[in-house]
Each structure stands twice: as structure tokens, then as C-alpha cells.
VMD Tcl script that builds the backbone (N, CA, C; Angstrom):
set m [mol new atoms 222]
animate dup $m
set s [atomselect $m all]
$s set {name element resname resid chain x y z} {
  {N N UNK 1 A 0.849 -1.170 0.000}
  {CA C UNK 1 A 0.000 0.000 0.000}
  {C C UNK 1 A 0.898 1.238 0.000}
  {N N UNK 2 A 0.619 2.147 -0.894}
  {CA C UNK 2 A 1.421 3.357 -1.033}
  {C C UNK 2 A 0.731 4.519 -0.320}
  {N N UNK 3 A 0.827 4.557 0.999}
  {CA C UNK 3 A 0.193 5.592 1.807}
  {C C UNK 3 A 1.102 6.813 1.859}
  {N N UNK 4 A 0.505 7.979 1.736}
  {CA C UNK 4 A 1.252 9.230 1.840}
  {C C UNK 4 A 0.694 10.025 3.011}
  {N N UNK 5 A 1.580 10.530 3.855}
  {CA C UNK 5 A 1.165 11.292 5.015}
  {C C UNK 5 A 1.195 12.776 4.691}
  {N N UNK 6 A 0.196 13.493 5.159}
  {CA C UNK 6 A 0.089 14.925 4.950}
  {C C UNK 6 A 0.475 15.599 6.262}
  {N N UNK 7 A 1.398 16.566 6.195}
  {CA C UNK 7 A 1.862 17.245 7.402}
  {C C UNK 7 A 1.623 18.745 7.293}
  {N N UNK 8 A 1.548 19.396 8.455}
  {CA C UNK 8 A 1.406 20.845 8.471}
  {C C UNK 8 A 2.790 21.492 8.468}
  {N N UNK 9 A 2.837 22.813 8.622}
  {CA C UNK 9 A 4.106 23.544 8.577}
  {C C UNK 9 A 5.060 23.167 9.706}
  {N N UNK 10 A 4.502 22.582 10.783}
  {CA C UNK 10 A 5.333 22.175 11.923}
  {C C UNK 10 A 5.784 20.724 11.835}
  {N N UNK 11 A 5.405 20.050 10.767}
  {CA C UNK 11 A 5.783 18.649 10.606}
  {C C UNK 11 A 4.832 17.670 11.265}
  {N N UNK 12 A 3.731 18.171 11.837}
  {CA C UNK 12 A 2.754 17.308 12.491}
  {C C UNK 12 A 1.874 16.654 11.423}
  {N N UNK 13 A 1.701 15.340 11.532}
  {CA C UNK 13 A 0.862 14.617 10.589}
  {C C UNK 13 A -0.591 15.029 10.800}
  {N N UNK 14 A -1.232 15.484 9.715}
  {CA C UNK 14 A -2.610 15.951 9.798}
  {C C UNK 14 A -3.564 15.134 8.940}
  {N N UNK 15 A -3.028 14.254 8.100}
  {CA C UNK 15 A -3.896 13.461 7.247}
  {C C UNK 15 A -3.133 12.355 6.555}
  {N N UNK 16 A -3.889 11.534 5.844}
  {CA C UNK 16 A -3.310 10.408 5.121}
  {C C UNK 16 A -3.980 10.337 3.754}
  {N N UNK 17 A -3.189 10.131 2.732}
  {CA C UNK 17 A -3.701 9.932 1.380}
  {C C UNK 17 A -3.503 8.470 1.022}
  {N N UNK 18 A -4.597 7.815 0.618}
  {CA C UNK 18 A -4.557 6.414 0.201}
  {C C UNK 18 A -4.984 6.371 -1.261}
  {N N UNK 19 A -4.160 5.820 -2.135}
  {CA C UNK 19 A -4.565 5.712 -3.539}
  {C C UNK 19 A -5.898 4.968 -3.669}
  {N N UNK 20 A -6.709 5.364 -4.643}
  {CA C UNK 20 A -8.052 4.802 -4.804}
  {C C UNK 20 A -8.024 3.297 -5.001}
  {N N UNK 21 A -7.009 2.778 -5.671}
  {CA C UNK 21 A -6.946 1.316 -5.860}
  {C C UNK 21 A -6.768 0.613 -4.513}
  {N N UNK 22 A -5.954 1.202 -3.634}
  {CA C UNK 22 A -5.777 0.621 -2.298}
  {C C UNK 22 A -7.059 0.753 -1.482}
  {N N UNK 23 A -7.719 1.911 -1.600}
  {CA C UNK 23 A -8.978 2.127 -0.881}
  {C C UNK 23 A -10.027 1.108 -1.326}
  {N N UNK 24 A -10.126 0.880 -2.628}
  {CA C UNK 24 A -11.088 -0.102 -3.140}
  {C C UNK 24 A -10.760 -1.502 -2.634}
  {N N UNK 25 A -9.474 -1.813 -2.524}
  {CA C UNK 25 A -9.077 -3.107 -1.966}
  {C C UNK 25 A -9.492 -3.243 -0.513}
  {N N UNK 26 A -9.325 -2.166 0.263}
  {CA C UNK 26 A -9.749 -2.187 1.663}
  {C C UNK 26 A -11.260 -2.346 1.774}
  {N N UNK 27 A -11.996 -1.667 0.902}
  {CA C UNK 27 A -13.457 -1.781 0.931}
  {C C UNK 27 A -13.908 -3.196 0.602}
  {N N UNK 28 A -13.175 -3.875 -0.277}
  {CA C UNK 28 A -13.519 -5.259 -0.602}
  {C C UNK 28 A -13.227 -6.188 0.564}
  {N N UNK 29 A -12.123 -5.929 1.243}
  {CA C UNK 29 A -11.711 -6.780 2.360}
  {C C UNK 29 A -12.560 -6.529 3.604}
  {N N UNK 30 A -12.857 -5.258 3.874}
  {CA C UNK 30 A -13.632 -4.863 5.057}
  {C C UNK 30 A -14.934 -4.234 4.592}
  {N N UNK 31 A -15.927 -5.050 4.416}
  {CA C UNK 31 A -17.209 -4.627 3.815}
  {C C UNK 31 A -17.851 -3.434 4.524}
  {N N UNK 32 A -17.675 -3.309 5.825}
  {CA C UNK 32 A -18.348 -2.250 6.591}
  {C C UNK 32 A -17.464 -1.033 6.826}
  {N N UNK 33 A -16.404 -0.882 6.051}
  {CA C UNK 33 A -15.447 0.187 6.300}
  {C C UNK 33 A -16.061 1.580 6.160}
  {N N UNK 34 A -17.088 1.727 5.341}
  {CA C UNK 34 A -17.721 3.030 5.150}
  {C C UNK 34 A -18.765 3.344 6.210}
  {N N UNK 35 A -19.153 2.346 6.972}
  {CA C UNK 35 A -20.182 2.560 7.983}
  {C C UNK 35 A -19.590 3.211 9.220}
  {N N UNK 36 A -20.278 4.229 9.669}
  {CA C UNK 36 A -19.850 4.900 10.886}
  {C C UNK 36 A -20.355 4.088 12.071}
  {N N UNK 37 A -19.502 3.835 13.013}
  {CA C UNK 37 A -19.939 3.092 14.189}
  {C C UNK 37 A -19.948 4.032 15.379}
  {N N UNK 38 A -20.902 3.834 16.230}
  {CA C UNK 38 A -20.987 4.689 17.403}
  {C C UNK 38 A -20.525 3.907 18.628}
  {N N UNK 39 A -19.900 4.618 19.516}
  {CA C UNK 39 A -19.396 4.021 20.750}
  {C C UNK 39 A -20.435 4.291 21.834}
  {N N UNK 40 A -20.874 3.257 22.532}
  {CA C UNK 40 A -21.871 3.464 23.592}
  {C C UNK 40 A -21.355 4.439 24.653}
  {N N UNK 41 A -22.236 5.256 25.162}
  {CA C UNK 41 A -21.866 6.247 26.178}
  {C C UNK 41 A -21.244 5.578 27.398}
  {N N UNK 42 A -21.709 4.383 27.746}
  {CA C UNK 42 A -21.145 3.680 28.910}
  {C C UNK 42 A -19.669 3.355 28.687}
  {N N UNK 43 A -19.283 3.042 27.457}
  {CA C UNK 43 A -17.880 2.758 27.153}
  {C C UNK 43 A -17.054 4.041 27.231}
  {N N UNK 44 A -17.624 5.130 26.718}
  {CA C UNK 44 A -16.920 6.417 26.784}
  {C C UNK 44 A -16.678 6.827 28.233}
  {N N UNK 45 A -17.666 6.571 29.089}
  {CA C UNK 45 A -17.527 6.943 30.497}
  {C C UNK 45 A -16.412 6.142 31.170}
  {N N UNK 46 A -16.274 4.872 30.814}
  {CA C UNK 46 A -15.183 4.056 31.358}
  {C C UNK 46 A -13.839 4.653 30.949}
  {N N UNK 47 A -13.717 5.032 29.689}
  {CA C UNK 47 A -12.459 5.617 29.208}
  {C C UNK 47 A -12.193 6.944 29.913}
  {N N UNK 48 A -13.220 7.783 30.042}
  {CA C UNK 48 A -13.049 9.067 30.744}
  {C C UNK 48 A -12.579 8.849 32.178}
  {N N UNK 49 A -13.170 7.877 32.831}
  {CA C UNK 49 A -12.804 7.572 34.214}
  {C C UNK 49 A -11.349 7.111 34.304}
  {N N UNK 50 A -10.943 6.248 33.395}
  {CA C UNK 50 A -9.568 5.750 33.404}
  {C C UNK 50 A -8.570 6.860 33.082}
  {N N UNK 51 A -8.953 7.753 32.168}
  {CA C UNK 51 A -8.068 8.872 31.836}
  {C C UNK 51 A -7.923 9.818 33.031}
  {N N UNK 52 A -9.021 10.069 33.737}
  {CA C UNK 52 A -8.969 10.927 34.915}
  {C C UNK 52 A -8.090 10.300 35.991}
  {N N UNK 53 A -8.204 8.996 36.162}
  {CA C UNK 53 A -7.370 8.284 37.144}
  {C C UNK 53 A -5.899 8.370 36.762}
  {N N UNK 54 A -5.621 8.233 35.470}
  {CA C UNK 54 A -4.234 8.343 35.011}
  {C C UNK 54 A -3.704 9.757 35.234}
  {N N UNK 55 A -4.542 10.769 34.973}
  {CA C UNK 55 A -4.106 12.149 35.192}
  {C C UNK 55 A -3.726 12.389 36.655}
  {N N UNK 56 A -4.426 11.724 37.570}
  {CA C UNK 56 A -4.129 11.849 39.005}
  {C C UNK 56 A -2.870 11.072 39.373}
  {N N UNK 57 A -2.620 9.954 38.697}
  {CA C UNK 57 A -1.512 9.053 39.034}
  {C C UNK 57 A -0.788 8.594 37.771}
  {N N UNK 58 A -0.068 9.479 37.078}
  {CA C UNK 58 A 0.569 9.074 35.826}
  {C C UNK 58 A 1.617 7.967 35.993}
  {N N UNK 59 A 2.133 7.825 37.220}
  {CA C UNK 59 A 3.124 6.774 37.444}
  {C C UNK 59 A 2.518 5.385 37.364}
  {N N UNK 60 A 1.193 5.289 37.349}
  {CA C UNK 60 A 0.540 3.984 37.263}
  {C C UNK 60 A 0.607 3.407 35.850}
  {N N UNK 61 A 0.959 4.239 34.861}
  {CA C UNK 61 A 1.040 3.771 33.491}
  {C C UNK 61 A 2.153 2.752 33.304}
  {N N UNK 62 A 1.981 1.876 32.350}
  {CA C UNK 62 A 2.969 0.841 32.068}
  {C C UNK 62 A 3.674 1.156 30.753}
  {N N UNK 63 A 4.916 0.773 30.637}
  {CA C UNK 63 A 5.678 0.960 29.415}
  {C C UNK 63 A 5.218 -0.056 28.376}
  {N N UNK 64 A 4.838 0.422 27.215}
  {CA C UNK 64 A 4.302 -0.438 26.154}
  {C C UNK 64 A 5.266 -1.570 25.797}
  {N N UNK 65 A 6.532 -1.227 25.550}
  {CA C UNK 65 A 7.504 -2.242 25.146}
  {C C UNK 65 A 7.702 -3.307 26.220}
  {N N UNK 66 A 7.724 -2.886 27.487}
  {CA C UNK 66 A 7.882 -3.849 28.577}
  {C C UNK 66 A 6.678 -4.792 28.656}
  {N N UNK 67 A 5.490 -4.239 28.505}
  {CA C UNK 67 A 4.285 -5.059 28.560}
  {C C UNK 67 A 4.261 -6.052 27.398}
  {N N UNK 68 A 4.592 -5.584 26.207}
  {CA C UNK 68 A 4.599 -6.482 25.048}
  {C C UNK 68 A 5.625 -7.598 25.212}
  {N N UNK 69 A 6.796 -7.278 25.723}
  {CA C UNK 69 A 7.809 -8.287 25.976}
  {C C UNK 69 A 7.310 -9.325 26.961}
  {N N UNK 70 A 6.666 -8.848 28.033}
  {CA C UNK 70 A 6.130 -9.755 29.036}
  {C C UNK 70 A 5.044 -10.643 28.454}
  {N N UNK 71 A 4.143 -10.070 27.661}
  {CA C UNK 71 A 3.060 -10.853 27.073}
  {C C UNK 71 A 3.595 -11.910 26.114}
  {N N UNK 72 A 4.592 -11.546 25.329}
  {CA C UNK 72 A 5.155 -12.491 24.370}
  {C C UNK 72 A 5.883 -13.633 25.060}
  {N N UNK 73 A 6.407 -13.381 26.254}
  {CA C UNK 73 A 7.151 -14.426 26.954}
  {C C UNK 73 A 6.237 -15.415 27.666}
  {N N UNK 74 A 4.972 -15.094 27.794}
  {CA C UNK 74 A 4.028 -15.988 28.495}
  {C C UNK 74 A 3.549 -17.105 27.610}
}
mol reanalyze $m
mol bondsrecalc $m
mol representation Tube
mol addrep $m
């Protein structure tokens, strides 16, 4: 897939360009890709709660690479 990233003047990625042939391939593979899905409010509230807890205790966060290494070793 020949994806091109669009950046602003500061170098921050602001978008992605996918060639139409690749997009059509994705639509064939993932039939519901054009459908918008909604997240239940109860799920959003769980995420908000966890984010608030993390903001209070950022040291509780785990290092991604360490967690992945541990999971792979199990």
C-alpha cells in the first residue's frame, strides 16, 4: 500500500492519502469500512474515568515495550 502522510508547517501529521486502488481493496476486504460506528456512552464513560485516574496518578502507566515483551514471553 502506497500511503502518503500529509503534514502541516510544523511537521505534524494531519492526514493520510490512500490511492483509490488501495482504498477499493480495503473496501472489498472490510465490507463495513464506510459505515460509521458509534461508541456506547457507557464505554466512553469508562475511558473518561480511566483517563482521569491516570491524570491523578501518571506513574501507574505501564511501558508499552515492557508489557509487550512480558506478554510475548508468556
